[in-house]
LOTIFI-288631 format. One line per 5 residues: number of its first residue (from 1); for each residue x, y, z of N, C-alpha, C, O. Coordinates in Angstrom, 3 decimals. Example, Ala and Ser with C-alpha at 12.3 -4.5 7.8 and 13.67 -1.06 7.14 Angstrom:
# LOTIFI-288631
1> 13.190 -5.690 7.800 12.300 -4.500 7.800 13.200 -3.300 7.800 14.236 -3.319 8.465 | 12.850 -2.250 7.080 13.670 -1.060 7.140 12.900 0.030 7.870 13.409 1.138 8.039
# end
This chain:
# LOTIFI-288631
1> -41.740 163.649 -44.311 -40.584 162.882 -43.912 -39.702 162.561 -45.124 -38.480 162.699 -45.071 | -40.339 162.136 -46.205 -39.604 161.818 -47.423 -38.835 163.050 -47.923 -37.685 162.942 -48.350 | -39.469 164.196 -47.867 -38.839 165.449 -48.276 -37.606 165.722 -47.414 -36.564 166.121 -47.934 | -37.718 165.509 -46.101 -36.611 165.737 -45.178 -35.417 164.826 -45.508 -34.276 165.286 -45.520 | -35.673 163.557 -45.771 -34.597 162.614 -46.121 -33.937 163.042 -47.430 -32.712 163.035 -47.549
6> -34.761 163.415 -48.409 -34.230 163.862 -49.700 -33.361 165.111 -49.510 -32.290 165.221 -50.106 | -33.821 166.035 -48.688 -33.073 167.253 -48.416 -31.754 166.930 -47.707 -30.714 167.505 -48.031 | -31.802 166.025 -46.756 -30.597 165.625 -46.027 -29.579 164.973 -46.963 -28.391 165.291 -46.904 | -30.039 164.063 -47.828 -29.136 163.426 -48.792 -28.547 164.446 -49.755 -27.369 164.354 -50.099 | -29.331 165.404 -50.191 -28.839 166.463 -51.083 -27.772 167.287 -50.372 -26.740 167.613 -50.959
11> -28.020 167.620 -49.121 -27.055 168.385 -48.352 -25.728 167.620 -48.204 -24.655 168.195 -48.386 | -25.809 166.332 -47.876 -24.593 165.515 -47.741 -23.829 165.446 -49.052 -22.601 165.534 -49.059 | -24.539 165.289 -50.156 -23.893 165.237 -51.466 -23.165 166.544 -51.749 -22.010 166.531 -52.175 | -23.836 167.681 -51.513 -23.210 168.977 -51.756 -22.004 169.200 -50.844 -21.029 169.833 -51.250 | -22.062 168.693 -49.637 -20.934 168.818 -48.720 -19.732 168.017 -49.198 -18.591 168.376 -48.906
16> -19.977 166.930 -49.932 -18.886 166.069 -50.404 -18.299 166.537 -51.734 -17.204 166.105 -52.094 | -18.978 167.392 -52.465 -18.517 167.809 -53.789 -17.109 168.400 -53.758 -16.291 168.014 -54.594 | -16.773 169.328 -52.830 -15.399 169.852 -52.838 -14.351 168.761 -52.662 -13.313 168.794 -53.323 | -14.601 167.810 -51.797 -13.636 166.721 -51.596 -13.517 165.870 -52.855 -12.414 165.463 -53.220 | -14.614 165.601 -53.509 -14.566 164.815 -54.742 -13.852 165.577 -55.838 -13.067 164.998 -56.588
21> -14.119 166.887 -55.940 -13.479 167.688 -56.980 -11.981 167.827 -56.729 -11.210 167.883 -57.687 | -11.546 167.884 -55.473 -10.124 168.004 -55.165 -9.347 166.817 -55.713 -8.207 166.972 -56.153 | -9.947 165.640 -55.691 -9.276 164.459 -56.208 -9.213 164.472 -57.726 -8.333 163.844 -58.315 | -10.137 165.181 -58.365 -10.212 165.183 -59.818 -9.623 166.436 -60.450 -9.785 166.646 -61.652 | -8.941 167.276 -59.668 -8.403 168.515 -60.217 -7.465 168.225 -61.369 -7.522 168.899 -62.398
26> -6.618 167.252 -61.219 -5.678 166.926 -62.276 -6.189 165.731 -63.063 -6.484 164.672 -62.508 | -6.284 165.926 -64.339 -6.618 164.771 -65.164 -5.327 163.995 -65.417 -4.247 164.486 -65.086 | -5.410 162.821 -65.985 -4.209 161.998 -66.200 -3.118 162.703 -67.007 -1.932 162.485 -66.760 | -3.502 163.538 -67.957 -2.481 164.251 -68.749 -1.729 165.249 -67.891 -0.516 165.396 -68.038 | -2.434 165.944 -66.986 -1.764 166.887 -66.095 -0.826 166.168 -65.140 0.289 166.626 -64.893
31> -1.282 165.035 -64.600 -0.419 164.248 -63.703 0.815 163.757 -64.444 1.918 163.797 -63.900 | 0.644 163.298 -65.669 1.780 162.811 -66.464 2.748 163.948 -66.761 3.963 163.758 -66.701 | 2.223 165.124 -67.081 3.087 166.280 -67.359 3.858 166.692 -66.113 5.041 167.025 -66.188 | 3.183 166.667 -64.961 3.848 167.018 -63.707 4.929 165.991 -63.361 6.019 166.364 -62.928 | 4.637 164.718 -63.545 5.622 163.663 -63.274 6.829 163.823 -64.193 7.965 163.651 -63.753
36> 6.598 164.148 -65.449 7.706 164.349 -66.394 8.544 165.557 -65.997 9.768 165.532 -66.129 | 7.898 166.611 -65.514 8.617 167.795 -65.049 9.525 167.434 -63.872 10.676 167.870 -63.822 | 9.014 166.640 -62.923 9.828 166.208 -61.780 10.982 165.329 -62.242 12.105 165.479 -61.761 | 10.716 164.408 -63.174 11.783 163.546 -63.693 12.890 164.375 -64.325 14.071 164.107 -64.103 | 12.516 165.387 -65.115 13.502 166.240 -65.771 14.293 167.052 -64.749 15.503 167.229 -64.886
41> 13.597 167.543 -63.724 14.284 168.302 -62.675 15.324 167.433 -61.968 16.443 167.884 -61.723 | 14.968 166.211 -61.646 15.903 165.294 -60.984 17.047 164.916 -61.916 18.194 164.821 -61.480 | 16.750 164.702 -63.179 17.788 164.425 -64.183 18.785 165.589 -64.208 19.997 165.376 -64.216 | 18.265 166.814 -64.222 19.131 167.997 -64.240 19.965 168.103 -62.971 21.125 168.513 -63.027 | 19.386 167.738 -61.821 20.148 167.772 -60.573 21.350 166.828 -60.639 22.425 167.159 -60.138
46> 21.177 165.668 -61.247 22.307 164.737 -61.386 23.388 165.320 -62.280 24.576 165.185 -61.984 | 22.994 165.963 -63.364 23.975 166.598 -64.255 24.698 167.740 -63.547 25.907 167.910 -63.704 | 23.948 168.527 -62.762 24.563 169.618 -61.991 25.512 169.089 -60.924 26.535 169.709 -60.636 | 25.172 167.942 -60.338 26.061 167.321 -59.348 27.415 167.029 -59.981 28.456 167.322 -59.391 | 27.404 166.458 -61.169 28.656 166.140 -61.869 29.463 167.408 -62.140 30.679 167.417 -61.948
51> 28.800 168.476 -62.585 29.517 169.738 -62.852 30.110 170.310 -61.567 31.241 170.794 -61.564 | 29.343 170.253 -60.471 29.841 170.779 -59.198 31.063 169.996 -58.721 32.009 170.574 -58.186 | 31.036 168.686 -58.916 32.194 167.872 -58.535 33.392 168.191 -59.432 34.524 168.270 -58.953 | 33.146 168.373 -60.721 34.248 168.682 -61.643 34.967 169.961 -61.228 36.192 170.042 -61.309 | 34.208 170.956 -60.787 34.791 172.242 -60.430 35.062 172.388 -58.931 35.397 173.480 -58.473
56> 34.924 171.318 -58.170 35.134 171.350 -56.712 34.353 172.490 -56.074 34.863 173.184 -55.195 | 33.112 172.680 -56.519 32.260 173.767 -56.050 31.244 173.239 -55.043 30.529 172.273 -55.312 | 31.190 173.881 -53.893 30.267 173.428 -52.847 28.924 174.151 -52.867 27.997 173.721 -52.181 | 28.788 175.235 -53.632 27.549 176.022 -53.634 26.339 175.156 -53.987 25.294 175.260 -53.345 | 26.475 174.311 -54.993 25.381 173.432 -55.400 24.967 172.516 -54.253 23.778 172.375 -53.967
61> 25.938 171.899 -53.600 25.648 170.944 -52.529 25.027 171.637 -51.312 24.167 171.066 -50.641 | 25.461 172.857 -51.033 24.865 173.619 -49.921 23.379 173.852 -50.171 22.575 173.837 -49.238 | 23.019 174.068 -51.433 21.631 174.365 -51.798 20.775 173.109 -51.900 19.623 173.116 -51.466 | 21.318 172.026 -52.468 20.505 170.855 -52.820 20.581 169.732 -51.786 19.624 168.970 -51.650 | 21.670 169.611 -51.069 21.784 168.544 -50.078 21.154 169.009 -48.769 21.429 170.111 -48.293
66> 20.303 168.154 -48.191 19.603 168.507 -46.951 20.593 168.614 -45.793 21.699 168.077 -45.846 | 20.170 169.314 -44.760 21.032 169.482 -43.585 21.331 168.146 -42.914 22.386 167.987 -42.299 | 20.423 167.193 -43.023 20.648 165.884 -42.397 21.130 164.847 -43.420 20.978 163.644 -43.207 | 21.707 165.315 -44.519 22.238 164.429 -45.557 23.238 163.442 -44.962 24.024 163.789 -44.080 | 23.195 162.221 -45.453 24.188 161.206 -45.099 24.576 160.477 -46.381 23.713 160.033 -47.138
71> 25.859 160.360 -46.613 26.327 159.711 -47.827 27.385 158.674 -47.528 28.058 158.718 -46.498 | 27.516 157.739 -48.455 28.565 156.733 -48.368 29.411 156.875 -49.621 28.925 156.694 -50.737 | 30.667 157.197 -49.427 31.579 157.432 -50.537 32.000 156.147 -51.218 31.664 155.048 -50.777 | 32.739 156.305 -52.295 33.177 155.177 -53.114 34.037 154.160 -52.388 34.076 152.990 -52.768 | 34.725 154.601 -51.347 35.556 153.659 -50.590 34.890 153.216 -49.294 35.514 152.558 -48.461
76> 33.596 153.585 -49.122 32.841 153.100 -47.975 32.740 154.046 -46.800 32.064 153.735 -45.819 | 33.397 155.199 -46.873 33.330 156.116 -45.738 31.962 156.784 -45.651 31.350 157.102 -46.670 | 31.493 156.991 -44.425 30.206 157.641 -44.174 30.470 159.125 -43.956 31.354 159.510 -43.189 | 29.672 159.964 -44.658 29.879 161.407 -44.587 28.553 162.126 -44.353 27.560 161.851 -45.026 | 28.549 163.055 -43.386 27.407 163.957 -43.260 27.632 165.105 -44.243 28.618 165.105 -44.981
81> 26.736 166.070 -44.257 26.836 167.152 -45.235 28.139 167.930 -45.087 28.796 168.224 -46.086 | 28.519 168.266 -43.868 29.747 169.037 -43.640 30.973 168.289 -44.134 31.829 168.864 -44.807 | 31.055 167.020 -43.804 32.208 166.223 -44.236 32.228 166.088 -45.771 33.293 166.118 -46.386 | 31.054 165.942 -46.371 30.977 165.838 -47.829 31.441 167.143 -48.486 32.210 167.122 -49.447 | 30.965 168.282 -47.959 31.386 169.574 -48.503 32.893 169.758 -48.390 33.530 170.242 -49.326
86> 33.467 169.380 -47.261 34.918 169.486 -47.080 35.663 168.596 -48.063 36.694 168.993 -48.605 | 35.140 167.382 -48.297 35.788 166.467 -49.249 35.753 167.025 -50.664 36.736 166.919 -51.397 | 34.633 167.616 -51.051 34.523 168.202 -52.396 35.483 169.368 -52.541 36.216 169.459 -53.525 | 35.479 170.255 -51.565 36.279 171.466 -51.639 37.778 171.193 -51.589 38.553 171.892 -52.241 | 38.194 170.190 -50.826 39.627 169.941 -50.649 40.148 168.784 -51.486 41.270 168.324 -51.271
91> 39.359 168.309 -52.431 39.789 167.179 -53.253 41.083 167.496 -54.005 41.195 168.554 -54.625 | 42.054 166.591 -53.954 43.308 166.827 -54.681 43.170 166.537 -56.182 44.098 166.794 -56.950 | 42.039 166.014 -56.592 41.833 165.663 -58.001 41.425 166.908 -58.775 40.533 167.648 -58.361 | 42.084 167.126 -59.895 41.711 168.202 -60.823 41.072 167.524 -62.022 41.758 166.919 -62.846 | 39.755 167.630 -62.114 39.011 166.920 -63.156 39.058 167.674 -64.480 38.843 168.885 -64.524
96> 39.340 166.951 -65.552 39.206 167.516 -66.894 37.805 167.258 -67.424 37.305 168.001 -68.267 | 37.170 166.192 -66.921 35.758 165.932 -67.239 35.135 165.104 -66.126 35.792 164.304 -65.460 | 33.853 165.331 -65.956 33.083 164.583 -64.959 31.667 164.521 -65.510 30.974 165.537 -65.563 | 31.237 163.341 -65.919 29.971 163.192 -66.629 29.062 162.221 -65.894 29.490 161.157 -65.447 | 27.805 162.608 -65.780 26.766 161.711 -65.257 25.984 161.180 -66.458 25.423 161.956 -67.233
101> 25.951 159.862 -66.606 25.206 159.250 -67.717 24.353 158.105 -67.167 24.384 157.809 -65.973 | 23.601 157.476 -68.050 22.721 156.374 -67.663 21.882 156.749 -66.435 21.743 155.969 -65.492 | 21.326 157.968 -66.477 20.541 158.489 -65.353 19.155 157.849 -65.381 18.443 157.903 -66.383 | 18.799 157.247 -64.259 17.494 156.590 -64.115 16.770 157.185 -62.925 17.308 157.239 -61.820 | 15.542 157.632 -63.159 14.758 158.320 -62.137 13.505 157.518 -61.841 12.760 157.146 -62.748
106> 13.282 157.256 -60.553 12.052 156.605 -60.094 11.451 157.491 -59.022 12.120 157.833 -58.047 | 10.184 157.868 -59.199 9.524 158.754 -58.247 8.417 157.987 -57.542 7.606 157.306 -58.168 | 8.408 158.118 -56.218 7.403 157.494 -55.362 6.812 158.595 -54.489 7.318 158.871 -53.402 | 5.737 159.222 -54.970 5.098 160.358 -54.307 6.111 161.483 -54.121 6.534 162.078 -55.112 | 6.520 161.800 -52.889 7.462 162.892 -52.650 8.898 162.415 -52.436 9.734 163.153 -51.914
111> 9.175 161.176 -52.842 10.514 160.595 -52.716 10.967 160.125 -54.092 10.179 159.588 -54.870 | 12.237 160.334 -54.374 12.776 159.873 -55.651 14.077 159.119 -55.419 14.882 159.477 -54.560 | 14.260 158.076 -56.200 15.500 157.316 -56.214 16.104 157.532 -57.599 15.488 157.214 -58.616 | 17.312 158.076 -57.620 17.975 158.389 -58.880 19.311 157.675 -58.903 20.117 157.825 -57.985 | 19.546 156.903 -59.943 20.842 156.223 -60.087 21.481 156.668 -61.385 20.795 157.039 -62.337
116> 22.803 156.625 -61.411 23.516 157.018 -62.625 24.937 156.451 -62.599 25.374 155.836 -61.627 | 25.623 156.683 -63.691 27.027 156.313 -63.837 27.835 157.595 -63.901 27.589 158.448 -64.754 | 28.806 157.734 -62.997 29.722 158.861 -63.054 30.994 158.394 -63.749 31.563 157.363 -63.392 | 31.429 159.148 -64.730 32.709 158.889 -65.407 33.576 160.126 -65.227 33.221 161.217 -65.672 | 34.716 159.944 -64.570 35.572 161.078 -64.243 36.978 160.861 -64.798 37.528 159.760 -64.746
121> 37.539 161.944 -65.328 38.915 161.929 -65.829 39.608 163.169 -65.271 39.018 164.248 -65.218 | 40.860 163.008 -64.856 41.587 164.139 -64.311 42.994 163.758 -63.934 43.549 162.767 -64.409 | 43.564 164.585 -63.053 44.926 164.337 -62.590 44.998 164.502 -61.080 44.286 165.311 -60.485 | 45.884 163.707 -60.476 46.214 163.818 -59.062 47.725 163.842 -58.987 48.390 162.887 -59.387 | 48.272 164.944 -58.469 49.719 165.090 -58.340 50.426 164.756 -59.651 51.453 164.077 -59.652
126> 49.879 165.228 -60.754 50.497 165.031 -62.065 50.203 163.695 -62.724 50.553 163.504 -63.888 | 49.568 162.754 -62.014 49.226 161.452 -62.598 47.814 161.496 -63.154 46.897 162.029 -62.529 | 47.656 160.927 -64.337 46.348 160.865 -64.974 45.502 159.768 -64.323 46.001 158.684 -64.022 | 44.225 160.063 -64.111 43.309 159.071 -63.548 42.015 159.034 -64.359 41.608 160.031 -64.954 | 41.397 157.893 -64.368 40.055 157.706 -64.923 39.305 156.802 -63.956 39.804 155.748 -63.563
131> 38.111 157.219 -63.579 37.322 156.450 -62.629 35.864 156.432 -63.062 35.368 157.349 -63.717 | 35.198 155.351 -62.671 33.759 155.271 -62.870 33.119 154.815 -61.557 33.653 153.975 -60.833 | 31.967 155.399 -61.286 31.206 155.080 -60.085 29.757 154.816 -60.484 29.226 155.460 -61.389 | 29.132 153.876 -59.809 27.678 153.748 -59.847 27.192 154.500 -58.609 27.700 154.292 -57.507 | 26.211 155.369 -58.800 25.754 156.245 -57.732 24.238 156.177 -57.615 23.525 156.128 -58.618
136> 23.758 156.174 -56.380 22.329 156.276 -56.108 22.111 157.431 -55.148 22.765 157.523 -54.109 | 21.182 158.313 -55.506 20.774 159.414 -54.639 19.307 159.233 -54.270 18.490 158.804 -55.085 | 18.997 159.570 -53.028 17.606 159.591 -52.553 17.247 161.057 -52.332 17.937 161.777 -51.611 | 16.165 161.481 -52.962 15.686 162.859 -52.845 14.302 162.872 -52.195 13.509 161.945 -52.365 | 14.031 163.947 -51.446 12.720 164.200 -50.869 12.252 165.546 -51.419 13.015 166.513 -51.421
141> 11.011 165.614 -51.881 10.453 166.857 -52.401 9.676 167.548 -51.283 8.681 167.020 -50.787 | 10.138 168.727 -50.896 9.503 169.454 -49.802 9.400 170.932 -50.099 9.335 171.340 -51.259 | 9.386 171.724 -49.061 9.221 173.181 -49.179 10.326 173.823 -50.022 10.081 174.830 -50.687 | 11.523 173.266 -50.007 12.651 173.829 -50.757 12.888 173.097 -52.070 13.953 173.229 -52.672 | 11.903 172.329 -52.516 12.073 171.562 -53.747 12.742 170.230 -53.443 12.705 169.755 -52.309
146> 13.344 169.640 -54.444 14.006 168.349 -54.270 15.299 168.538 -53.494 16.151 169.342 -53.873 | 15.439 167.789 -52.405 16.636 167.822 -51.565 17.219 166.414 -51.471 16.500 165.456 -51.188 | 18.515 166.295 -51.709 19.187 165.005 -51.554 19.343 164.721 -50.066 19.871 165.548 -49.322 | 18.882 163.552 -49.634 18.994 163.180 -48.226 20.000 162.056 -48.016 20.469 161.833 -46.899 | 20.332 161.345 -49.098 21.266 160.230 -48.971 21.904 159.928 -50.316 21.318 160.175 -51.371
151> 23.118 159.387 -50.259 23.774 158.936 -51.481 24.644 157.717 -51.180 25.114 157.516 -50.060 | 24.835 156.925 -52.209 25.698 155.747 -52.136 26.525 155.740 -53.422 25.973 155.690 -54.521 | 27.842 155.789 -53.280 28.753 155.727 -54.430 29.498 154.409 -54.374 29.972 153.990 -53.318 | 29.596 153.760 -55.525 30.368 152.516 -55.613 31.409 152.685 -56.709 31.070 152.829 -57.884 | 32.683 152.665 -56.315 33.769 152.753 -57.279 33.836 151.448 -58.059 33.940 150.371 -57.473
156> 33.775 151.550 -59.376 33.830 150.355 -60.222 35.277 149.934 -60.432 36.170 150.781 -60.449 | 35.520 148.642 -60.593 36.887 148.179 -60.800 37.443 148.658 -62.139 36.706 148.918 -63.090 | 38.767 148.765 -62.173 39.414 149.109 -63.432 40.072 150.432 -63.432 40.653 150.832 -64.441
# end
């Protein structure tokens, strides 16, 4: 009987080993390296967003913004992906520079909250403009990588 119990406990332990090993596949250094890689990828996405806006290019947004994207523009208007793409493409502003700075990335499992400062300079109908926005993007990491699902832009005074 004792042998049977010992054998049963050994069998249960061996059955649990794969599950225990799956949790330990990544040591803390690997997890930290992976988290840093995700942070850098999200940082780069914010920089690419600024470049796409500067050039009124929708290709970036078609690739990175999810189909169910919802955004709130600087003046409070709500935009789905189609409306956002149309606004980018038909913008009357010709930017001489568009920079994303003060980029802050927070990752919560497969969700990321990224905030930054947009500083834009350009012309509208021959008039020079300078604007700054505080922006927050929400990203979800899925089969297609990081996808923006929401954004909030706040036009700063001045």
